[in-house]
N, CA, C and O atoms as a GROMACS GRO file, in nm:
protein
  428
    1UNK      N    1  -0.876   1.499   0.375
    1UNK     CA    2  -0.792   1.466   0.260
    1UNK      C    3  -0.713   1.338   0.290
    1UNK      O    4  -0.660   1.320   0.399
    2UNK      N    5  -0.706   1.252   0.193
    2UNK     CA    6  -0.641   1.122   0.210
    2UNK      C    7  -0.489   1.137   0.216
    2UNK      O    8  -0.431   1.224   0.152
    3UNK      N    9  -0.426   1.049   0.296
    3UNK     CA   10  -0.281   1.043   0.300
    3UNK      C   11  -0.233   0.975   0.171
    3UNK      O   12  -0.292   0.877   0.126
    4UNK      N   13  -0.126   1.028   0.114
    4UNK     CA   14  -0.074   0.975  -0.011
    4UNK      C   15   0.054   0.895   0.016
    4UNK      O   16   0.124   0.920   0.115
    5UNK      N   17   0.083   0.800  -0.071
    5UNK     CA   18   0.205   0.719  -0.058
    5UNK      C   19   0.329   0.808  -0.050
    5UNK      O   20   0.421   0.780   0.026
    6UNK      N   21   0.331   0.915  -0.129
    6UNK     CA   22   0.448   1.004  -0.133
    6UNK      C   23   0.473   1.073   0.001
    6UNK      O   24   0.583   1.123   0.024
    7UNK      N   25   0.373   1.078   0.088
    7UNK     CA   26   0.387   1.142   0.219
    7UNK      C   27   0.449   1.049   0.324
    7UNK      O   28   0.487   1.095   0.432
    8UNK      N   29   0.460   0.921   0.292
    8UNK     CA   30   0.513   0.824   0.388
    8UNK      C   31   0.665   0.831   0.396
    8UNK      O   32   0.732   0.875   0.303
    9UNK      N   33   0.719   0.788   0.510
    9UNK     CA   34   0.864   0.777   0.523
    9UNK      C   35   0.913   0.671   0.424
    9UNK      O   36   0.835   0.587   0.381
   10UNK      N   37   1.041   0.675   0.388
   10UNK     CA   38   1.093   0.574   0.294
   10UNK      C   39   1.069   0.430   0.340
   10UNK      O   40   1.036   0.344   0.258
   11UNK      N   41   1.084   0.402   0.470
   11UNK     CA   42   1.063   0.265   0.519
   11UNK      C   43   0.916   0.225   0.511
   11UNK      O   44   0.885   0.111   0.479
   12UNK      N   45   0.828   0.318   0.540
   12UNK     CA   46   0.685   0.286   0.528
   12UNK      C   47   0.646   0.264   0.382
   12UNK      O   48   0.566   0.175   0.352
   13UNK      N   49   0.702   0.342   0.292
   13UNK     CA   50   0.676   0.320   0.148
   13UNK      C   51   0.724   0.182   0.107
   13UNK      O   52   0.655   0.111   0.034
   14UNK      N   53   0.842   0.144   0.154
   14UNK     CA   54   0.897   0.011   0.120
   14UNK      C   55   0.806  -0.100   0.172
   14UNK      O   56   0.786  -0.200   0.103
   15UNK      N   57   0.750  -0.084   0.293
   15UNK     CA   58   0.660  -0.185   0.347
   15UNK      C   59   0.532  -0.193   0.264
   15UNK      O   60   0.484  -0.302   0.234
   16UNK      N   61   0.476  -0.079   0.226
   16UNK     CA   62   0.356  -0.077   0.140
   16UNK      C   63   0.386  -0.149   0.009
   16UNK      O   64   0.306  -0.231  -0.037
   17UNK      N   65   0.501  -0.119  -0.052
   17UNK     CA   66   0.537  -0.182  -0.178
   17UNK      C   67   0.557  -0.332  -0.162
   17UNK      O   68   0.519  -0.409  -0.250
   18UNK      N   69   0.616  -0.374  -0.049
   18UNK     CA   70   0.636  -0.517  -0.024
   18UNK      C   71   0.501  -0.588  -0.012
   18UNK      O   72   0.484  -0.697  -0.067
   19UNK      N   73   0.404  -0.527   0.057
   19UNK     CA   74   0.272  -0.586   0.069
   19UNK      C   75   0.201  -0.593  -0.066
   19UNK      O   76   0.132  -0.691  -0.095
   20UNK      N   77   0.218  -0.490  -0.149
   20UNK     CA   78   0.155  -0.490  -0.281
   20UNK      C   79   0.214  -0.597  -0.371
   20UNK      O   80   0.142  -0.662  -0.447
   21UNK      N   81   0.346  -0.616  -0.365
   21UNK     CA   82   0.409  -0.721  -0.446
   21UNK      C   83   0.369  -0.859  -0.397
   21UNK      O   84   0.351  -0.951  -0.477
   22UNK      N   85   0.355  -0.875  -0.265
   22UNK     CA   86   0.316  -1.003  -0.207
   22UNK      C   87   0.173  -1.038  -0.245
   22UNK      O   88   0.145  -1.151  -0.285
   23UNK      N   89   0.082  -0.943  -0.233
   23UNK     CA   90  -0.060  -0.955  -0.264
   23UNK      C   91  -0.132  -1.046  -0.164
   23UNK      O   92  -0.225  -1.001  -0.099
   24UNK      N   93  -0.091  -1.174  -0.150
   24UNK     CA   94  -0.150  -1.267  -0.054
   24UNK      C   95  -0.039  -1.340   0.020
   24UNK      O   96   0.052  -1.396  -0.043
   25UNK      N   97  -0.045  -1.340   0.152
   25UNK     CA   98   0.054  -1.411   0.232
   25UNK      C   99   0.075  -1.342   0.365
   25UNK      O  100  -0.018  -1.283   0.420
   26UNK      N  101   0.198  -1.349   0.416
   26UNK     CA  102   0.228  -1.282   0.542
   26UNK      C  103   0.375  -1.241   0.548
   26UNK      O  104   0.462  -1.298   0.481
   27UNK      N  105   0.399  -1.142   0.630
   27UNK     CA  106   0.533  -1.092   0.657
   27UNK      C  107   0.561  -1.124   0.803
   27UNK      O  108   0.482  -1.090   0.890
   28UNK      N  109   0.673  -1.191   0.830
   28UNK     CA  110   0.704  -1.237   0.965
   28UNK      C  111   0.834  -1.176   1.016
   28UNK      O  112   0.929  -1.154   0.941
   29UNK      N  113   0.835  -1.148   1.146
   29UNK     CA  114   0.957  -1.102   1.211
   29UNK      C  115   1.000  -0.963   1.169
   29UNK      O  116   1.117  -0.939   1.142
   30UNK      N  117   0.904  -0.870   1.162
   30UNK     CA  118   0.934  -0.733   1.120
   30UNK      C  119   0.976  -0.649   1.240
   30UNK      O  120   0.892  -0.621   1.326
   31UNK      N  121   1.103  -0.609   1.249
   31UNK     CA  122   1.144  -0.521   1.358
   31UNK      C  123   1.080  -0.383   1.344
   31UNK      O  124   1.054  -0.335   1.233
   32UNK      N  125   1.056  -0.320   1.458
   32UNK     CA  126   1.002  -0.184   1.463
   32UNK      C  127   1.094  -0.103   1.554
   32UNK      O  128   1.122  -0.143   1.667
   33UNK      N  129   1.140   0.011   1.504
   33UNK     CA  130   1.226   0.101   1.583
   33UNK      C  131   1.168   0.241   1.574
   33UNK      O  132   1.154   0.298   1.466
   34UNK      N  133   1.135   0.296   1.690
   34UNK     CA  134   1.078   0.430   1.692
   34UNK      C  135   0.948   0.440   1.614
   34UNK      O  136   0.918   0.545   1.556
   35UNK      N  137   0.872   0.331   1.610
   35UNK     CA  138   0.745   0.330   1.539
   35UNK      C  139   0.756   0.311   1.389
   35UNK      O  140   0.655   0.316   1.318
   36UNK      N  141   0.879   0.289   1.340
   36UNK     CA  142   0.901   0.271   1.196
   36UNK      C  143   0.939   0.127   1.167
   36UNK      O  144   1.014   0.066   1.243
   37UNK      N  145   0.888   0.072   1.056
   37UNK     CA  146   0.929  -0.063   1.018
   37UNK      C  147   1.076  -0.064   0.977
   37UNK      O  148   1.125   0.031   0.917
   38UNK      N  149   1.146  -0.174   1.009
   38UNK     CA  150   1.286  -0.190   0.971
   38UNK      C  151   1.292  -0.305   0.871
   38UNK      O  152   1.261  -0.419   0.904
   39UNK      N  153   1.332  -0.274   0.748
   39UNK     CA  154   1.330  -0.374   0.641
   39UNK      C  155   1.469  -0.418   0.598
   39UNK      O  156   1.484  -0.487   0.497
   40UNK      N  157   1.570  -0.380   0.674
   40UNK     CA  158   1.706  -0.423   0.645
   40UNK      C  159   1.768  -0.471   0.775
   40UNK      O  160   1.803  -0.388   0.859
   41UNK      N  161   1.783  -0.601   0.794
   41UNK     CA  162   1.764  -0.707   0.696
   41UNK      C  163   1.615  -0.732   0.669
   41UNK      O  164   1.529  -0.698   0.750
   42UNK      N  165   1.588  -0.792   0.555
   42UNK     CA  166   1.451  -0.815   0.512
   42UNK      C  167   1.381  -0.915   0.604
   42UNK      O  168   1.440  -1.016   0.643
   43UNK      N  169   1.255  -0.886   0.640
   43UNK     CA  170   1.178  -0.984   0.718
   43UNK      C  171   1.144  -1.105   0.630
   43UNK      O  172   1.157  -1.100   0.508
   44UNK      N  173   1.101  -1.212   0.694
   44UNK     CA  174   1.061  -1.332   0.622
   44UNK      C  175   0.926  -1.305   0.553
   44UNK      O  176   0.834  -1.251   0.615
   45UNK      N  177   0.915  -1.342   0.426
   45UNK     CA  178   0.792  -1.324   0.349
   45UNK      C  179   0.742  -1.461   0.307
   45UNK      O  180   0.814  -1.538   0.244
   46UNK      N  181   0.617  -1.490   0.344
   46UNK     CA  182   0.552  -1.617   0.310
   46UNK      C  183   0.441  -1.585   0.210
   46UNK      O  184   0.347  -1.511   0.243
   47UNK      N  185   0.451  -1.639   0.089
   47UNK     CA  186   0.352  -1.613  -0.015
   47UNK      C  187   0.244  -1.719  -0.012
   47UNK      O  188   0.273  -1.839  -0.002
   48UNK      N  189   0.119  -1.675  -0.021
   48UNK     CA  190   0.006  -1.765  -0.039
   48UNK      C  191  -0.034  -1.759  -0.185
   48UNK      O  192  -0.041  -1.651  -0.244
   49UNK      N  193  -0.060  -1.875  -0.244
   49UNK     CA  194  -0.096  -1.883  -0.385
   49UNK      C  195  -0.242  -1.925  -0.394
   49UNK      O  196  -0.283  -2.026  -0.335
   50UNK      N  197  -0.320  -1.848  -0.467
   50UNK     CA  198  -0.459  -1.883  -0.493
   50UNK      C  199  -0.462  -1.960  -0.625
   50UNK      O  200  -0.445  -1.902  -0.732
   51UNK      N  201  -0.484  -2.089  -0.616
   51UNK     CA  202  -0.488  -2.170  -0.736
   51UNK      C  203  -0.604  -2.124  -0.824
   51UNK      O  204  -0.718  -2.112  -0.779
   52UNK      N  205  -0.572  -2.100  -0.951
   52UNK     CA  206  -0.672  -2.049  -1.044
   52UNK      C  207  -0.700  -1.901  -1.028
   52UNK      O  208  -0.791  -1.848  -1.093
   53UNK      N  209  -0.624  -1.833  -0.942
   53UNK     CA  210  -0.647  -1.691  -0.916
   53UNK      C  211  -0.531  -1.606  -0.966
   53UNK      O  212  -0.431  -1.658  -1.017
   54UNK      N  213  -0.546  -1.476  -0.950
   54UNK     CA  214  -0.442  -1.382  -0.988
   54UNK      C  215  -0.342  -1.371  -0.874
   54UNK      O  216  -0.376  -1.321  -0.767
   55UNK      N  217  -0.220  -1.419  -0.895
   55UNK     CA  218  -0.118  -1.420  -0.792
   55UNK      C  219  -0.009  -1.316  -0.813
   55UNK      O  220   0.091  -1.315  -0.741
   56UNK      N  221  -0.027  -1.231  -0.910
   56UNK     CA  222   0.072  -1.127  -0.938
   56UNK      C  223   0.059  -1.012  -0.840
   56UNK      O  224  -0.031  -1.011  -0.757
   57UNK      N  225   0.149  -0.916  -0.851
   57UNK     CA  226   0.143  -0.798  -0.763
   57UNK      C  227   0.019  -0.715  -0.792
   57UNK      O  228  -0.040  -0.724  -0.900
   58UNK      N  229  -0.020  -0.634  -0.697
   58UNK     CA  230  -0.132  -0.542  -0.712
   58UNK      C  231  -0.098  -0.440  -0.820
   58UNK      O  232   0.019  -0.407  -0.840
   59UNK      N  233  -0.199  -0.390  -0.890
   59UNK     CA  234  -0.174  -0.291  -0.996
   59UNK      C  235  -0.117  -0.161  -0.940
   59UNK      O  236  -0.049  -0.088  -1.011
   60UNK      N  237  -0.145  -0.132  -0.812
   60UNK     CA  238  -0.090  -0.010  -0.750
   60UNK      C  239   0.061  -0.016  -0.737
   60UNK      O  240   0.126   0.088  -0.724
   61UNK      N  241   0.118  -0.136  -0.739
   61UNK     CA  242   0.263  -0.152  -0.721
   61UNK      C  243   0.342  -0.078  -0.829
   61UNK      O  244   0.459  -0.046  -0.808
   62UNK      N  245   0.280  -0.052  -0.943
   62UNK     CA  246   0.350   0.018  -1.052
   62UNK      C  247   0.330   0.169  -1.047
   62UNK      O  248   0.390   0.242  -1.126
   63UNK      N  249   0.247   0.216  -0.954
   63UNK     CA  250   0.219   0.360  -0.944
   63UNK      C  251   0.313   0.427  -0.846
   63UNK      O  252   0.348   0.369  -0.743
   64UNK      N  253   0.354   0.550  -0.879
   64UNK     CA  254   0.442   0.625  -0.790
   64UNK      C  255   0.367   0.680  -0.670
   64UNK      O  256   0.423   0.692  -0.561
   65UNK      N  257   0.238   0.714  -0.689
   65UNK     CA  258   0.163   0.776  -0.581
   65UNK      C  259   0.017   0.736  -0.590
   65UNK      O  260  -0.037   0.717  -0.699
   66UNK      N  261  -0.046   0.722  -0.476
   66UNK     CA  262  -0.187   0.688  -0.466
   66UNK      C  263  -0.230   0.708  -0.320
   66UNK      O  264  -0.145   0.713  -0.231
   67UNK      N  265  -0.361   0.719  -0.295
   67UNK     CA  266  -0.409   0.734  -0.157
   67UNK      C  267  -0.385   0.605  -0.077
   67UNK      O  268  -0.401   0.495  -0.129
   68UNK      N  269  -0.348   0.623   0.048
   68UNK     CA  270  -0.322   0.510   0.137
   68UNK      C  271  -0.455   0.466   0.200
   68UNK      O  272  -0.532   0.549   0.249
   69UNK      N  273  -0.480   0.337   0.197
   69UNK     CA  274  -0.605   0.280   0.252
   69UNK      C  275  -0.604   0.282   0.405
   69UNK      O  276  -0.499   0.286   0.468
   70UNK      N  277  -0.724   0.279   0.461
   70UNK     CA  278  -0.741   0.286   0.607
   70UNK      C  279  -0.668   0.173   0.679
   70UNK      O  280  -0.615   0.194   0.788
   71UNK      N  281  -0.665   0.053   0.621
   71UNK     CA  282  -0.598  -0.060   0.685
   71UNK      C  283  -0.449  -0.035   0.702
   71UNK      O  284  -0.390  -0.075   0.802
   72UNK      N  285  -0.388   0.031   0.605
   72UNK     CA  286  -0.245   0.061   0.611
   72UNK      C  287  -0.219   0.168   0.717
   72UNK      O  288  -0.123   0.160   0.792
   73UNK      N  289  -0.305   0.269   0.722
   73UNK     CA  290  -0.291   0.374   0.823
   73UNK      C  291  -0.305   0.314   0.962
   73UNK      O  292  -0.231   0.351   1.054
   74UNK      N  293  -0.400   0.222   0.979
   74UNK     CA  294  -0.417   0.156   1.108
   74UNK      C  295  -0.292   0.076   1.146
   74UNK      O  296  -0.249   0.079   1.261
   75UNK      N  297  -0.234   0.005   1.049
   75UNK     CA  298  -0.110  -0.069   1.074
   75UNK      C  299  -0.001   0.026   1.122
   75UNK      O  300   0.066  -0.003   1.222
   76UNK      N  301   0.018   0.139   1.054
   76UNK     CA  302   0.122   0.233   1.094
   76UNK      C  303   0.095   0.293   1.232
   76UNK      O  304   0.189   0.318   1.308
   77UNK      N  305  -0.032   0.317   1.265
   77UNK     CA  306  -0.066   0.367   1.399
   77UNK      C  307  -0.028   0.266   1.506
   77UNK      O  308   0.020   0.303   1.613
   78UNK      N  309  -0.048   0.137   1.477
   78UNK     CA  310  -0.010   0.033   1.574
   78UNK      C  311   0.142   0.026   1.586
   78UNK      O  312   0.194   0.005   1.696
   79UNK      N  313   0.215   0.043   1.476
   79UNK     CA  314   0.361   0.044   1.483
   79UNK      C  315   0.410   0.155   1.574
   79UNK      O  316   0.506   0.136   1.650
   80UNK      N  317   0.345   0.271   1.568
   80UNK     CA  318   0.381   0.383   1.656
   80UNK      C  319   0.356   0.343   1.802
   80UNK      O  320   0.438   0.373   1.889
   81UNK      N  321   0.243   0.276   1.828
   81UNK     CA  322   0.213   0.230   1.964
   81UNK      C  323   0.317   0.129   2.013
   81UNK      O  324   0.356   0.131   2.130
   82UNK      N  325   0.363   0.042   1.924
   82UNK     CA  326   0.466  -0.057   1.961
   82UNK      C  327   0.595   0.013   1.996
   82UNK      O  328   0.663  -0.025   2.091
   83UNK      N  329   0.631   0.117   1.918
   83UNK     CA  330   0.754   0.191   1.943
   83UNK      C  331   0.876   0.112   1.901
   83UNK      O  332   0.921   0.124   1.787
   84UNK      N  333   0.930   0.030   1.991
   84UNK     CA  334   1.043  -0.058   1.963
   84UNK      C  335   1.000  -0.200   1.996
   84UNK      O  336   0.959  -0.229   2.109
   85UNK      N  337   1.011  -0.288   1.898
   85UNK     CA  338   0.971  -0.426   1.920
   85UNK      C  339   0.976  -0.504   1.790
   85UNK      O  340   1.047  -0.467   1.696
   86UNK      N  341   0.901  -0.612   1.786
   86UNK     CA  342   0.896  -0.697   1.668
   86UNK      C  343   0.751  -0.735   1.641
   86UNK      O  344   0.680  -0.781   1.730
   87UNK      N  345   0.709  -0.716   1.518
   87UNK     CA  346   0.579  -0.766   1.474
   87UNK      C  347   0.601  -0.910   1.432
   87UNK      O  348   0.677  -0.936   1.338
   88UNK      N  349   0.537  -1.002   1.500
   88UNK     CA  350   0.554  -1.144   1.469
   88UNK      C  351   0.503  -1.176   1.329
   88UNK      O  352   0.567  -1.251   1.255
   89UNK      N  353   0.387  -1.119   1.292
   89UNK     CA  354   0.327  -1.154   1.164
   89UNK      C  355   0.229  -1.046   1.120
   89UNK      O  356   0.153  -0.993   1.200
   90UNK      N  357   0.232  -1.014   0.991
   90UNK     CA  358   0.132  -0.929   0.927
   90UNK      C  359   0.067  -1.013   0.817
   90UNK      O  360   0.135  -1.055   0.723
   91UNK      N  361  -0.063  -1.036   0.829
   91UNK     CA  362  -0.137  -1.108   0.726
   91UNK      C  363  -0.174  -1.010   0.615
   91UNK      O  364  -0.227  -0.902   0.642
   92UNK      N  365  -0.147  -1.049   0.490
   92UNK     CA  366  -0.170  -0.961   0.376
   92UNK      C  367  -0.270  -1.028   0.282
   92UNK      O  368  -0.250  -1.142   0.241
   93UNK      N  369  -0.376  -0.956   0.248
   93UNK     CA  370  -0.477  -1.002   0.152
   93UNK      C  371  -0.505  -0.889   0.055
   93UNK      O  372  -0.532  -0.776   0.097
   94UNK      N  373  -0.498  -0.917  -0.072
   94UNK     CA  374  -0.520  -0.815  -0.176
   94UNK      C  375  -0.423  -0.697  -0.159
   94UNK      O  376  -0.458  -0.583  -0.188
   95UNK      N  377  -0.301  -0.727  -0.113
   95UNK     CA  378  -0.198  -0.625  -0.097
   95UNK      C  379  -0.214  -0.536   0.025
   95UNK      O  380  -0.138  -0.441   0.042
   96UNK      N  381  -0.313  -0.566   0.110
   96UNK     CA  382  -0.340  -0.485   0.229
   96UNK      C  383  -0.324  -0.567   0.356
   96UNK      O  384  -0.351  -0.687   0.356
   97UNK      N  385  -0.279  -0.504   0.464
   97UNK     CA  386  -0.273  -0.576   0.591
   97UNK      C  387  -0.415  -0.604   0.640
   97UNK      O  388  -0.499  -0.514   0.641
   98UNK      N  389  -0.441  -0.728   0.681
   98UNK     CA  390  -0.575  -0.761   0.730
   98UNK      C  391  -0.572  -0.816   0.872
   98UNK      O  392  -0.677  -0.841   0.931
   99UNK      N  393  -0.453  -0.835   0.926
   99UNK     CA  394  -0.437  -0.881   1.063
   99UNK      C  395  -0.290  -0.883   1.098
   99UNK      O  396  -0.204  -0.885   1.010
  100UNK      N  397  -0.261  -0.882   1.228
  100UNK     CA  398  -0.122  -0.885   1.270
  100UNK      C  399  -0.114  -0.939   1.411
  100UNK      O  400  -0.210  -0.935   1.487
  101UNK      N  401   0.004  -0.990   1.446
  101UNK     CA  402   0.032  -1.032   1.583
  101UNK      C  403   0.166  -0.972   1.625
  101UNK      O  404   0.260  -0.964   1.546
  102UNK      N  405   0.171  -0.931   1.750
  102UNK     CA  406   0.296  -0.879   1.807
  102UNK      C  407   0.292  -0.901   1.957
  102UNK      O  408   0.186  -0.911   2.018
  103UNK      N  409   0.411  -0.908   2.013
  103UNK     CA  410   0.423  -0.927   2.157
  103UNK      C  411   0.402  -0.794   2.227
  103UNK      O  412   0.456  -0.690   2.187
  104UNK      N  413   0.323  -0.800   2.332
  104UNK     CA  414   0.293  -0.679   2.406
  104UNK      C  415   0.341  -0.697   2.550
  104UNK      O  416   0.319  -0.801   2.610
  105UNK      N  417   0.407  -0.595   2.602
  105UNK     CA  418   0.450  -0.600   2.742
  105UNK      C  419   0.334  -0.554   2.830
  105UNK      O  420   0.290  -0.439   2.821
  106UNK      N  421   0.288  -0.643   2.915
  106UNK     CA  422   0.176  -0.612   3.004
  106UNK      C  423   0.232  -0.579   3.141
  106UNK      O  424   0.304  -0.658   3.202
  107UNK      N  425   0.199  -0.460   3.187
  107UNK     CA  426   0.250  -0.415   3.318
  107UNK      C  427   0.163  -0.464   3.431
  107UNK      O  428   0.191  -0.436   3.548
   0.00000   0.00000   0.00000
């Protein structure tokens, strides 16, 4: 059974909504505490504009609940692995995370 948006923590829901509103671009400097995204203060959001394309928010942004895509679940699993730290950048395409960079402590 698919994970639903309503099952996410409030901070994870806010991050999903931020990615859906962004649609194309990246989120930079996202703090992570206890595996959860920290959105207050707001991370830096860089919007990419597709000339001649649809640059508005994703249609899911207006829905209260929907199944969470595998890319988002993978992002949240990585946040849990990070625990406490900072995600340098999350690349967003079509409202979904498609890549990310973060500093890793190598022992």
